[in-house]
C-alpha positions in Angstrom: 86.0 19.5 8.1 86.6 17.3 11.3 83.8 19.1 13.4 81.1 18.1 10.6 82.7 14.5 10.5 82.6 13.9 14.2 78.9 15.4 14.0 78.0 12.5 11.5 79.6 9.8 13.3 77.5 10.6 16.4 74.1 10.4 14.6 73.6 6.8 15.7 72.4 5.4 12.4 71.6 1.9 12.2 73.3 -0.8 10.2 70.4 -0.8 7.7 70.2 3.0 7.7 73.7 3.2 7.0 73.8 0.8 4.2 71.2 2.8 2.4 73.1 6.1 3.0 76.1 4.9 1.7 73.9 3.8 -1.5 72.6 7.3 -1.8 75.6 9.1 -1.3 77.4 6.9 -4.2 74.2 7.4 -6.2 74.7 11.1 -5.4 78.5 11.3 -6.5 78.5 8.8 -9.4 75.3 10.1 -11.0 73.3 13.3 -9.4 76.3 15.5 -9.1 77.7 14.9 -12.6 74.4 15.6 -14.2 73.6 18.9 -12.2 75.4 21.3 -14.3 73.8 20.0 -17.2 70.5 20.0 -16.3 71.0 23.6 -15.0 72.1 25.0 -18.1 69.3 23.0 -20.4 66.2 23.4 -18.1 65.4 19.8 -18.7 63.5 17.9 -15.9 66.2 15.6 -14.6 64.4 12.3 -15.2 67.7 10.2 -15.3 68.3 11.3 -11.7 64.6 10.7 -10.7 65.0 7.2 -12.2 68.3 6.4 -10.4 66.2 7.5 -7.0 63.5 5.2 -8.1 65.9 2.3 -8.5 67.1 2.5 -4.9 62.9 2.3 -4.0 63.5 6.2 -2.1 60.0 6.9 -2.2 59.5 3.7 -0.2 60.9 5.3 2.9 57.9 7.3 3.7 55.2 5.2 2.3 53.7 2.3 4.8 54.7 -1.2 3.7 51.1 -2.3 3.7 51.1 0.0 0.1 54.4 -1.1 -1.2 56.9 1.0 0.7 59.6 0.1 3.2 59.2 2.6 5.7 62.1 4.0 7.9 62.6 6.9 10.3 61.6 10.7 9.3 65.2 11.5 10.0 66.9 9.2 7.2 64.3 10.5 4.9 65.3 14.1 5.6 69.3 13.0 5.5 68.4 11.7 1.9 66.9 14.8 1.0 69.8 16.9 2.3 72.5 14.6 0.5 70.3 15.0 -2.9 69.8 18.6 -2.5 73.9 18.9 -1.9 74.5 16.9 -5.2 71.5 18.7 -7.2 69.2 21.1 -5.5 66.8 20.7 -8.4 66.4 16.8 -8.0 66.3 17.2 -4.5 63.5 19.3 -4.5 61.6 17.2 -7.0 62.4 13.9 -4.5 61.2 16.0 -1.6 58.1 17.3 -3.0 56.5 13.9 -3.9 56.5 13.5 0.0 55.1 17.2 0.5 52.2 16.1 -1.5 51.5 12.8 -0.2 52.3 13.0 3.2 48.7 14.3 4.2 47.4 11.2 2.3 49.5 8.7 4.3 48.4 10.5 7.6 45.0 11.5 7.1 43.7 9.1 4.1 41.5 6.5 4.7 42.5 2.8 4.1 40.7 2.5 0.9 42.3 5.6 -0.5 45.6 4.6 0.5 45.6 1.3 -0.7 44.3 2.6 -4.1 46.6 5.7 -4.7 50.1 4.8 -2.6 51.4 1.9 -4.7 52.0 4.2 -7.3 53.9 6.5 -5.3 55.9 3.6 -3.8 56.6 2.4 -7.1 58.3 5.8 -8.1 55.4 8.1 -8.9 55.4 11.7 -8.6 53.4 13.4 -6.2 52.7 17.5 -5.8 51.3 19.8 -3.4 48.9 22.6 -4.6 47.8 25.6 -2.2 49.4 28.7 -3.5 47.2 30.8 -5.9 47.9 34.7 -7.2 46.1 35.9 -4.6 46.4 33.4 -1.9 50.0 32.8 -0.9 50.8 33.0 3.1 47.2 33.7 3.7 45.5 30.3 2.5 42.1 31.5 3.4 42.4 33.8 0.5 42.3 30.7 -2.1 39.5 30.5 -4.8 39.6 27.2 -6.1 36.2 25.7 -5.8 35.0 22.1 -5.1 31.3 21.9 -5.8 29.5 18.4 -5.0 28.1 16.7 -8.0 26.4 13.2 -7.0 29.6 11.1 -6.7 31.8 13.4 -8.0 33.6 17.0 -6.9 33.6 19.4 -9.3 36.8 21.4 -9.1 37.1 24.8 -10.9 40.1 27.6 -10.2 43.7 27.4 -10.4 47.4 27.3 -8.6 50.6 29.0 -9.4 54.0 27.8 -8.2 53.2 24.2 -8.2 56.6 22.2 -8.0 56.0 18.9 -10.2 52.9 20.6 -11.3 53.3 19.3 -14.9 54.9 15.9 -14.0 53.2 14.4 -10.6 51.0 11.7 -11.0 49.2 12.7 -8.0 48.2 15.9 -6.6 47.2 17.1 -3.2 44.8 20.1 -3.9 43.4 22.5 -1.2 40.3 24.5 -2.3 37.0 25.9 -0.8 33.7 23.9 -0.3 30.8 25.6 -2.2 28.2 26.1 0.5 30.3 26.8 3.4 30.5 30.5 3.7 33.4 31.0 6.3 36.7 31.2 4.5 38.5 28.9 7.2 35.9 26.7 7.5 35.5 26.1 3.7 39.0 24.7 3.1 38.9 21.2 2.0 41.4 18.8 0.3 41.5 16.2 -2.2 43.6 13.9 -4.3 43.5 14.6 -7.9 45.3 12.6 -10.8 47.1 14.9 -13.3 45.7 13.3 -16.2 42.2 13.9 -15.4 40.1 15.7 -18.1 39.9 19.4 -17.2 43.4 19.8 -16.0 45.9 21.7 -18.0 48.9 23.2 -17.4 49.2 26.9 -18.4 53.0 27.8 -18.4 56.2 26.8 -16.6 58.0 29.6 -14.8 61.3 30.6 -15.9 63.0 30.7 -12.5 66.2 32.4 -10.9 67.5 28.9 -9.9 66.3 25.2 -9.7 66.2 25.3 -13.3 65.7 21.4 -13.9 62.8 21.6 -11.3 59.6 22.6 -13.0 57.4 25.1 -11.2 53.8 25.3 -12.9 50.7 27.6 -13.1 47.9 25.1 -13.4 44.2 25.5 -14.3 41.0 23.5 -13.6 38.0 23.7 -15.4 34.9 21.4 -14.7 37.5 19.0 -13.5 35.5 15.8 -11.6 37.3 13.9 -9.0 35.6 10.9 -7.3 34.1 12.1 -4.1 36.3 9.2 -2.6 39.3 11.1 -3.2 38.4 13.6 -0.6 40.6 13.8 2.5 38.2 14.1 5.6 35.1 15.7 5.2 34.3 19.3 3.6 35.8 21.7 5.9 38.4 19.8 7.3 41.4 21.0 5.0 42.6 23.5 7.3 43.9 21.3 9.7 45.4 18.9 7.2 47.3 22.0 5.8 48.8 23.0 9.0 50.0 19.4 9.7 51.3 18.8 6.2 53.5 22.3 6.6 54.7 21.0 9.7 56.5 17.8 8.2 57.2 19.6 4.5 59.0 22.4 6.3 61.8 20.4 8.1 62.1 18.8 4.7 63.0 22.1 2.8 65.3 22.9 6.0 67.0 19.6 4.7 67.0 20.7 1.2 68.5 24.3 2.2 71.3 22.7 4.4 72.2 20.6 1.5 72.9 23.7 -0.4 74.7 25.2 2.4 76.8 22.3 3.1 77.9 22.3 -0.7 78.6 26.1 -0.6 80.6 25.6 2.4 82.5 22.8 1.2 83.3 24.3 -2.4 84.0 27.7 -0.4 86.5 26.0 2.1 88.3 23.8 -0.7 88.6 27.0 -2.9 90.3 28.9 -0.1 92.7 26.1 0.8 93.8 26.4 -3.0 93.8 29.8 -4.1 96.5 32.3 -3.0 96.6 36.0 -3.0 99.4 38.2 -2.2 101.8 34.9 -1.4 99.0 33.5 1.1 96.4 31.1 0.9 92.7 33.0 0.9 92.0 30.7 4.3 94.9 32.2 6.1 93.8 35.8 6.2 92.2 36.2 9.7 89.2 38.3 8.4 87.9 35.1 6.4 88.6 32.8 9.4 86.6 34.3 11.1 84.0 34.3 8.4 84.5 30.6 8.3 84.1 30.4 12.0 80.7 31.8 12.1 79.3 30.1 9.2 80.6 26.7 10.4 79.4 27.2 13.8 76.1 27.9 12.4 75.7 25.1 10.2 76.5 22.9 12.8 74.0 24.4 14.8 71.3 24.1 12.3 72.0 20.3 11.4 71.8 19.3 14.8 68.7 21.4 15.5 67.0 19.4 12.3 68.1 16.4 13.8 66.2 17.0 17.0 63.0 18.2 15.3 63.3 15.0 13.3 63.3 13.2 16.6 60.2 14.7 17.3 58.5 13.6 14.4 59.6 10.0 14.9 58.6 10.3 18.4 54.9 10.9 17.3 54.9 14.5 18.9 51.8 16.0 17.9 52.7 19.7 18.3 56.3 21.0 16.9 55.1 23.5 14.3 57.4 26.3 15.8 60.3 23.9 15.8 59.6 23.4 12.3 59.5 26.9 11.5 62.7 27.5 13.4 64.4 24.9 11.2 63.3 25.9 8.1 63.9 29.9 8.7 67.4 29.0 9.9 68.3 26.6 7.5 66.9 28.8 4.6 68.6 32.1 5.8 71.8 30.1 6.5 71.9 28.7 2.8 71.7 32.0 1.4 74.4 33.4 3.5 76.9 30.5 3.0 76.2 30.4 -0.7 76.7 34.4 -0.8 80.2 34.1 0.9 81.1 30.9 -1.3 80.7 33.3 -4.5 82.6 36.2 -2.6 85.4 34.0 -1.8 85.3 32.7 -5.5 86.1 36.1 -6.5 85.3 36.8 -10.0 85.1 33.1 -10.7 82.1 32.7 -8.4 80.4 35.0 -10.7 80.8 32.7 -13.7 79.5 29.4 -14.5 83.2 27.9 -14.4 82.3 27.2 -10.7 78.9 26.0 -9.3 79.2 28.8 -6.7 76.9 30.9 -8.8 74.5 28.0 -9.3 74.1 27.5 -5.4 73.5 31.2 -4.7 70.6 31.1 -7.2 69.2 27.6 -5.6 69.5 28.8 -2.3 67.4 32.1 -2.8 64.1 30.5 -2.9 64.1 28.4 0.4 63.7 31.8 2.2 60.4 32.1 0.2 58.4 29.1 -0.3 56.6 26.6 2.1 56.2 30.1 3.9 58.2 32.8 3.8 60.8 33.5 6.5 58.8 36.8 7.4 55.9 34.6 8.1 57.9 32.0 10.0 59.5 35.0 12.4 56.1 36.2 12.9 54.8 32.8 14.0 58.0 32.1 16.2 58.1 35.6 17.9 54.2 35.4 18.3 54.8 31.9 20.4 55.8 33.7 23.1 53.4 36.2 23.8 50.9 35.4 26.7 47.3 35.1 26.2 45.4 38.0 27.4 42.6 36.7 29.8 39.0 36.9 28.8 37.2 39.5 30.0 
């Protein structure tokens, strides 16, 4: 694994960042990874892992200091997501989802909103991002959740599906359409909602192929009242906030996928060095070496590209949506490829729960689907190269 060790040595972490990363990696090795298989089997929410993460104050990495955080580089946050996801993909997405939901509040919220809401997140509260509906997946303009102004309140009616942390989040960032604005794009608005608000209900928790310990909820809003003070921006300003939030959450999904990919690659290489067939180690067959060469090269490139995207964010670049799509698409496709190869190289054992190869394969698949399917990302990337036709 020398190539990855060298890549890590050249990443330029500060002393403070390296100390924190050492703590995170120790936490993953001693607590999160040993719990992962049990949580996967039971389907229980990984509260012990989340409490351990909160003991390190990792939510503080993305919360401004004025609201109780200890902010550090976005690149460091991504590395924490990758490390946690390598140990347990379910725990990794629970942690990352809080950032996905609360990032727009940090970026677009008023001082009053941030001072009132963010200390709960800095102290270890969970967040969620509520966009998807049965008829509004990749096309957010199809959403039917309605926001209706009533005095100092906003009345919310509708529902969402496939909401990570939807049954446990303290705060949710919810997108819907403002009643009175007819244009489906211009109507999209966004607010922060407390899960304990009357009118909020969890309809069901999905039984999923993977990520068994990370809850995914279908939720409903029925006459739910949110203070108008919880509206981000003005009515109809939700779509730009949505795009901006996805640009930062998609690299986070890439980090999550690369955690799964690194776990699968490590397990595969270890097994191939130990397992013998026909008197030879599995790794000594040339065809298998060619396969490892391709996967290792793609993994190194994907990790380096994610560092590049993180640098764009840390340098406060305003337009990096295509780069974020590239990172998410390539990392998630790669996670599925490596996880599939890991199962294959384990042979029959890879199809059993004696090894985590089968869990990694199940966990990898959804990274190609959420935060925009990879078909959508390919369209976005490809379309970015089309010249604009001059207007007549």
